N, C-alpha and C positions, 0 to 999 in steps of 0.2 A: 356654782355648778361646773363640774369638770366635763370636758368634752371627750367622748370616747374616740378611740383611734378608728380610722377608716379601714373597713375590710374590703379588700380588692379581689375580684374574680377575673381572671384573664384566660384566654385560650391557651392550650398546651403549647409550650415553646418548640415542640417538634415541628410545628407548622412553619416556623421561621427557618428551620433547617431545610425543610422541603422547598421553601421558596428560594433559598440560596442554591440548592441543587437544581431546581427548575431553571433559574437564571443561567447558571453555568451550562446546563444541558441545552438551553435554547440558543446560546451564543453561536454555535456553528451554523444553525439554520438561519438565524437573523443576519449573520454577516455575509450570506451568499447574495442577497439582493437588498437594495435600499428599502423597498416597500415591505420587507419582512421585519424591519426593525421594531415596529410596534408590538411584535410578539414578546419582546423583552419587558413590556409594561405589565403583562399578566403576573409574573412572579413578583415584580416590584409592588404592585397593588396588594397582592396577598401578604407580603412582608409588612407593609404599612398597616394593613388591617390587623395582623397578628399583634402588632405593638399597641395599636390604638383601641381596639374593641374590648368590651368587657362591661362589668357592672361594679360600681363602688357603692358601699352602704355605710352609713354612719347614723348617729342618733337623730339627725334631721331628715333623712330620707334616702332615696336611691338616686344614683346617677347612672343612666344607661348610655353607654358610649358605643358608637358605630364608626364606620370608616370616615364619614364626612360630617357627622354631627353628634350631638348628645342631647339627652332629655333628663331634666331634673324632676323627680316625683317625690313630694313630701309624704311622710308616713300617714298623714291624715287623709290622703287620697287613696291609700292602699286598703282595700277591703279584705283581701285574702291573698296569701302566697300558697301556691300549689304546684304540683308537678303534672305535666301533660302525659299522655300515654307513652311518649318516647323517652320520658325521664328528664325532660328539660323543665326548668323552673319558669313559671309565669306569675305575674302579679295581676290580680284582678282588681280593677280600680272601682271606686265608688260610683262612677258614672256608667259602669257596665263594660268598659273597654278592657281588653287584655293586652298586656305588654310582656313579650318574651324577654327574659333576662339573659343576655349573652354570657356564655361561659359559666353559668350557674346550673348545676345539676340538681335534681330532686333531693339527693342526699346532702347537699350543701345548705338546705333550708334552715336547719337549726343554727348554723353560723350566721346566716343572713338575719334571722330573727334576733339573735343575740346582739348584733350590731345596732339594732333599733333601740336597745335598752329596755325592751318589753320582756317580761317573763315568758318563757317558752309555753307554759300551760295556757296563757291567754291568747295565743296566736292561733286562730282557726286555720286549718289546712296546712299547718307547718309540719305535720307528721310527728311521729314519736321521737322523743329525745334519744340521742345516742350516747 
């Protein structure tokens, strides 16, 4: 059995550019007083989040990554993939929990289902094929 490639969903890279601009823009303020130096941490944390956060999907399951941790969810625990009213993707689990999938939009659900190796027609809540 061959393993499918991992499909990765990440936040838009413009966030990284905004973090760099925020860091450079906060330098004059942070350099005026020593107690203002922690202001530089805000754009730094945003940059780390932009690199780290996201959702990975392969034929074994989902890996939901955040700033400080990650969660592995096998496909057997996923009852449904759906989009919330704001267009963000959520995975409804067999135990009733809902997990928001970072960087995955409702329009990305067909790609997410394809990564599972399941036919799109058998996936409830995945929406119409594009």
